[in-house]
Structure formats: C-alpha cells, structure tokens
C-alpha positions as CSV (number, residue, x, y, z in Angstrom):
1,M,0.0,0.0,0.0
2,K,1.0,3.6,-0.4
3,L,1.2,5.1,3.0
4,V,1.5,8.6,4.5
5,F,2.9,8.2,8.1
6,A,1.9,10.8,10.7
7,G,4.0,11.1,13.9
8,T,6.1,13.6,15.8
9,P,8.2,12.5,18.9
10,E,11.0,9.9,19.2
11,V,8.6,7.2,20.3
12,A,7.1,7.2,16.8
13,V,10.4,6.6,15.0
14,P,10.5,2.8,15.5
15,A,7.2,2.4,13.8
16,L,8.3,4.6,10.9
17,D,11.5,2.6,10.6
18,A,9.5,-0.7,10.6
19,L,7.3,0.5,7.7
20,I,10.2,1.9,5.7
21,A,12.0,-1.5,6.1
22,S,9.0,-3.7,5.4
23,G,9.6,-3.9,1.7
24,R,5.8,-4.3,1.3
25,H,4.6,-0.8,1.7
26,E,5.7,2.6,0.2
27,V,6.0,5.4,2.7
28,A,5.3,8.2,0.3
29,A,5.4,11.1,2.8
30,V,5.4,11.9,6.5
31,V,3.2,14.3,8.3
32,T,4.6,15.8,11.5
33,R,4.2,18.9,13.7
34,P,6.1,22.1,12.7
35,D,9.6,22.7,13.9
36,A,9.7,23.8,17.6
37,P,12.1,25.8,19.8
38,A,14.6,23.6,21.7
39,G,17.7,23.9,23.8
40,R,19.1,26.9,25.6
41,G,19.2,28.9,22.4
42,R,15.6,28.1,21.7
43,R,16.3,27.6,18.0
44,L,13.8,25.8,15.8
45,V,14.4,22.1,15.6
46,A,12.7,19.5,13.4
47,S,10.8,16.7,15.1
48,P,12.5,13.3,15.5
49,V,10.1,11.9,12.9
50,A,10.9,14.7,10.4
51,Q,14.6,14.1,10.9
52,R,14.3,10.4,10.3
53,A,12.2,10.9,7.2
54,E,14.6,13.4,5.8
55,E,17.5,10.9,6.3
56,A,15.4,8.4,4.4
57,G,14.7,10.8,1.6
58,I,10.9,10.9,2.3
59,E,8.8,14.0,1.7
60,V,7.9,15.8,5.0
61,L,4.7,17.8,5.5
62,K,4.5,20.1,8.4
63,P,1.1,21.7,8.5
64,H,0.3,24.2,11.3
65,R,-3.2,22.6,11.3
66,P,-4.2,19.4,9.5
67,R,-7.2,21.2,8.0
68,D,-4.9,23.7,6.2
69,E,-6.0,23.6,2.5
70,E,-2.4,23.5,1.2
71,F,-1.8,20.4,3.2
72,L,-5.1,18.7,2.2
73,A,-4.4,19.5,-1.4
74,R,-1.0,17.8,-1.2
75,L,-2.5,14.8,0.7
76,R,-5.0,14.3,-2.1
77,E,-2.3,14.5,-4.7
78,I,-0.3,11.8,-3.0
79,A,-3.5,9.7,-2.7
80,P,-2.5,7.3,0.0
81,D,-4.2,4.0,0.6
82,C,-3.8,4.3,4.3
83,C,-2.3,6.7,6.9
84,P,-0.7,5.1,9.9
85,V,-0.4,7.4,13.0
86,V,1.8,7.3,16.1
87,A,1.7,10.2,18.5
88,Y,1.1,12.9,15.8
89,G,-0.1,15.4,18.4
90,A,-3.0,17.1,16.6
91,L,-6.6,16.2,16.0
92,L,-7.5,15.2,12.5
93,P,-10.6,16.7,11.0
94,K,-13.1,14.7,9.0
95,V,-11.9,16.4,5.8
96,A,-8.5,14.8,6.3
97,L,-9.8,11.5,7.6
98,D,-11.7,11.1,4.3
99,V,-8.7,11.3,2.1
100,P,-7.0,7.8,2.3
101,T,-9.2,5.0,0.9
102,R,-8.5,2.8,3.9
103,G,-8.5,5.4,6.6
104,W,-6.1,6.6,9.3
105,V,-4.9,3.8,11.6
106,N,-3.5,4.8,15.0
107,L,-1.0,2.9,17.2
108,H,-2.1,3.7,20.7
109,F,-0.2,2.7,23.8
110,S,-2.9,1.0,25.8
111,L,-5.3,-1.9,25.7
112,L,-8.3,0.0,24.4
113,P,-10.9,1.0,25.6
114,A,-8.7,1.5,28.7
115,W,-6.7,4.8,28.9
116,R,-8.1,6.7,25.9
117,G,-6.2,10.0,25.6
118,A,-2.8,11.7,25.5
119,A,-1.0,10.0,28.4
120,P,-2.0,6.3,28.5
121,V,1.4,5.0,29.8
122,Q,1.7,7.5,32.6
123,H,-1.8,6.8,33.8
124,A,-1.3,3.0,33.6
125,I,1.7,3.3,35.9
126,M,0.1,5.8,38.3
127,A,-3.0,3.6,38.6
128,G,-0.9,0.6,39.5
129,D,-1.8,-1.5,36.4
130,Q,0.2,-4.7,36.1
131,I,-0.5,-5.3,32.4
132,T,-0.9,-2.8,29.6
133,G,-0.1,-2.9,25.9
134,A,-0.7,-1.3,22.6
135,S,-3.6,-1.2,20.1
136,T,-4.1,-0.4,16.5
137,F,-7.5,1.2,15.6
138,L,-9.3,3.0,12.9
139,I,-9.4,6.7,13.7
140,E,-12.9,8.2,14.0
141,E,-13.9,11.7,15.1
142,G,-14.3,10.5,18.7
143,L,-11.4,10.3,21.2
144,D,-9.6,7.0,20.6
145,S,-13.0,5.3,20.1
146,G,-12.6,3.6,16.7
147,P,-12.8,-0.1,16.1
148,V,-9.6,-2.1,16.9
149,F,-7.5,-4.1,14.5
150,G,-5.1,-5.7,16.9
151,T,-3.4,-5.6,20.3
152,I,-0.3,-6.7,22.1
153,T,0.3,-6.9,25.8
154,E,3.2,-5.8,28.0
155,E,4.0,-6.3,31.7
156,V,4.3,-3.2,33.8
157,R,7.5,-3.9,35.9
158,A,7.7,-2.8,39.5
159,T,10.5,-0.3,38.7
160,D,9.2,1.0,35.3
161,T,9.1,4.7,34.7
162,S,6.8,5.9,31.9
163,G,9.9,6.4,29.8
164,D,11.0,2.8,30.3
165,L,7.6,1.4,29.5
166,L,6.9,3.7,26.5
167,T,10.3,2.7,24.9
168,R,9.4,-1.0,25.1
169,L,5.9,-0.4,23.7
170,A,7.3,1.8,20.9
171,F,9.4,-1.1,19.6
172,A,6.8,-3.8,20.2
173,G,4.1,-1.6,18.8
174,A,6.1,-1.0,15.6
175,G,5.7,-4.7,14.8
176,L,2.0,-4.5,15.5
177,L,1.5,-1.5,13.2
178,E,3.4,-3.2,10.4
179,A,1.3,-6.4,10.8
180,T,-1.9,-4.3,10.8
181,M,-0.9,-2.6,7.5
182,D,-0.2,-6.1,6.1
183,G,-3.6,-7.4,7.3
184,I,-5.5,-4.4,5.9
185,E,-3.8,-4.7,2.5
186,D,-4.5,-8.4,2.1
187,G,-8.0,-8.3,3.6
188,S,-7.2,-10.7,6.4
189,L,-7.8,-8.2,9.2
190,K,-11.1,-6.6,10.1
191,A,-11.6,-3.9,12.8
192,V,-13.8,-4.9,15.8
193,P,-15.8,-2.3,17.7
194,Q,-14.5,-1.5,21.2
195,P,-16.6,-2.8,24.1
196,A,-18.8,-0.3,25.9
197,D,-17.4,-1.4,29.3
198,G,-13.9,-0.7,30.7
199,I,-13.5,2.8,29.3
200,S,-11.0,5.0,31.2
201,L,-9.5,8.3,30.2
202,A,-5.9,9.4,30.2
203,P,-5.7,13.2,29.8
204,K,-2.3,14.9,29.6
205,I,-0.4,14.9,32.9
206,T,0.0,18.5,34.1
207,V,2.8,19.9,36.3
208,E,0.2,20.3,39.0
209,D,-0.7,16.6,38.7
210,A,3.0,15.8,39.3
211,Q,3.3,17.5,42.7
212,I,3.8,14.9,45.4
213,D,1.3,14.6,48.2
214,W,3.3,13.3,51.1
215,S,0.2,12.4,53.1
216,A,-0.6,9.7,50.5
217,P,0.7,6.2,51.0
218,A,4.3,5.4,49.9
219,M,3.0,3.2,47.1
220,R,1.1,6.2,45.6
221,V,4.2,8.4,45.9
222,D,6.3,5.7,44.1
223,R,3.7,5.5,41.3
224,V,3.6,9.2,40.8
225,V,7.4,9.5,40.6
226,R,7.7,6.7,38.1
227,G,4.6,7.7,36.1
228,C,5.9,11.3,35.7
229,T,9.4,10.4,34.8
230,P,10.8,11.7,32.5
231,A,7.9,14.2,31.9
232,P,6.6,16.3,33.3
233,G,8.7,15.3,36.3
234,A,7.5,14.6,39.8
235,W,8.3,17.4,42.3
236,T,8.0,18.8,45.8
237,V,9.1,22.0,47.6
238,F,12.1,22.3,49.9
239,R,12.9,25.6,51.5
240,G,10.6,27.4,49.2
241,E,12.1,26.1,46.0
242,R,11.0,23.3,43.7
243,L,12.9,20.0,44.0
244,K,12.4,17.5,41.2
245,L,12.2,13.8,42.2
246,I,13.8,11.5,39.6
247,A,14.0,8.2,41.4
248,A,12.6,7.0,44.8
249,V,11.8,3.6,46.3
250,P,9.4,2.7,49.2
251,V,11.1,1.5,52.4
252,P,8.4,-0.6,54.2
253,D,10.4,-1.0,57.5
254,R,10.7,2.8,58.1
255,T,7.3,3.9,59.6
256,E,8.4,6.4,62.2
257,L,8.7,9.5,59.9
258,A,5.8,11.8,59.7
259,P,4.5,12.8,56.2
260,G,7.0,15.1,54.5
261,A,9.6,14.8,57.3
262,V,13.2,14.4,56.0
263,E,15.9,12.3,57.5
264,A,19.3,12.4,55.9
265,G,22.2,10.0,56.7
266,K,25.6,9.7,55.2
267,N,24.4,7.7,52.2
268,N,20.6,7.8,52.4
269,V,17.7,10.3,52.3
270,Y,14.3,9.2,53.7
271,V,11.0,11.1,53.5
272,G,7.9,10.1,55.5
273,T,4.6,9.5,53.7
274,G,1.1,8.6,54.8
275,S,2.2,5.0,55.3
276,H,6.0,4.2,55.4
277,A,9.0,6.2,54.2
278,V,10.4,6.4,50.7
279,E,14.1,6.7,50.0
280,L,15.1,9.4,47.6
281,L,17.7,8.2,45.1
282,W,18.0,10.9,42.5
283,V,16.8,14.5,42.6
284,Q,17.2,17.7,40.7
285,P,17.3,21.0,42.6
286,Q,15.9,24.1,40.9
287,G,18.4,25.5,38.3
288,K,20.8,22.6,38.8
289,K,21.6,19.2,37.2
290,P,20.3,15.8,38.4
291,M,22.3,14.4,41.3
292,K,22.3,11.6,43.9
293,A,19.9,12.5,46.7
294,A,22.6,11.9,49.3
295,D,24.9,14.4,47.6
296,W,22.1,17.0,47.5
297,A,21.4,16.5,51.2
298,R,25.0,17.0,52.1
299,G,25.1,20.1,50.0
300,V,22.1,21.8,51.6
301,R,22.9,20.5,55.1
302,I,19.5,19.2,56.1
303,T,18.8,19.7,59.8
304,A,16.6,17.8,62.2
305,G,12.9,18.6,61.8
306,E,13.0,19.8,58.2
307,R,10.3,18.9,55.8
308,V,9.5,18.8,52.1
309,G,6.2,19.7,50.6
310,A,3.8,22.7,50.8
C-alpha cells in the first residue's frame, strides 16, 4: 500500500522505521508537527520523525493545522491508501480523515478501551496497572474510540518509569502496526468495535498533577514519581524552591517518619509519607543538574525537623 505516516516524537520513530524497512509498503510522505524551539538557544528544531524521514529521503509535510488547505491538497495529490499514525499530536478533521481510501490507523499505547487520551502509559503506571499494551485502531472523530484491528500486551514492571515502558511499547508496537498494515492490505484483518465497558481516560499529565502529596501512601508516591518520569517530572518543595524527584523507592520498615519529614544520613535520604517512608535516590534542585539525593542532602545540610512539601 501507499502510506502517509503521521507522527512527531522519538517514540514514533521505531514504527516509521519498521514501515520503511518492510519492503511491502511505500511510505510516500510523512506528516509531523512544525519545527519547535529547543535547547538553551531556543532555536527551531525539526521533530525526530521529520529528521528520520529526511534521512530516508521521504517528503515531509509540516502543516500548522491538518485542516490547512495547502496540506489537504498535497495529501489528495499523494492519494495514500492508508495513513498510519503514532503520537502525531494534533486532532485530524473529517476532511483529512476522508482522504485515504482505507482510513487513518492509530497505534495507541494502551489496551483499548482502557486509557483513551494523550497519556496512557503515565496513567497506567500511576493507577498501578500490572498489564498494559498497545492497540491499532481505525481513527474516527471521537477520542480513541474507533474499532480495533489488533493488540499486544506488555507487563508493567515494578520499577518501570513511563519512559522505560513507553520505549518497550514503541518497539513492540512498531511490529503490531506493520502487521496491521499487512492485514489491511490483504484483507485478512477486520476492525472490531471497542466494548462499551472498561473505558477509562488518560488526559495529559500537568505539572500540578506531578506534585507529590506526602500524606498519600508510599505506594502512591512511588507510582507518581515513576509515572511522571521523564515528563513532566514529579516534584515537591524544599525551603521554598522546587525539587524534582527523579527516582525514589518505598522502604516498608521505616514507619516512624511523619508525612514530609526528611531524615538524611551519610548515604541515604528518607522522607515520610502517609504509610511508610520512601528513600530518595536521585533529585534535581531548581536550576541545577540531576544528582544523587545523598549528595544533594549533604550540600544543603538538612537539619533535624526539616520537611518537604507545601
């Protein structure tokens, strides 16, 4: 089939690579978000998908909005059979959805209908799911509500951050998307409507969502830290400044610390929660680079009775 691939971040690159290498399908063009400011100089940088497409000699389309007439006209000229999508980052209007003869097919990183929305992996970890996965489905105008072509499952490991889990799903999902394109082409695959039960939503995680509530149980603190790593980054407040929490582990045998109370030893930093303590492993003070929590504690000279949190 002739394909136009839509995607933007690094997590979409494995799927693009799989389709380019398939030998069965032609990736005629790539649709991605416009170049965005990055780095200290805030210079405009092409998306990872755009960079990979340019390396492969594939035409790159960067509409500000997918309803822009210039973009739609070019899409119609290309006349794709199908448009696979991975984390494109913009809603597709019906006028665009109607162009490919076999529709737009999204690779979504959850077992639909669970975790429809922008942040399925983060929400799966924060909810304590033990199993998640990826789904391919036919895009409709609703939010991730279209009929499903196929799924794969993936275990959520006890130490997974959202970055760890998303990386594994990106590579496993690339194979699923390629197989879905094959099945659509030869007619062996039919989309099945999603069940009405089991729907859950996964809106974008905000900075406010990532603030640690130290009165919550240690298990909840652990899930928020892992679910918000690497983005937007779990955080708390210490001496009036924001402190980012990069890695922490529950310590079930430490129950004497009050919520938010900090105890710093030579090689360990413990913080009390609503149940038992957590040990901070890596932190990032405001305006500084990530560092071991014990090094941070020595540098700020934590005193008895100090706390983190509002």
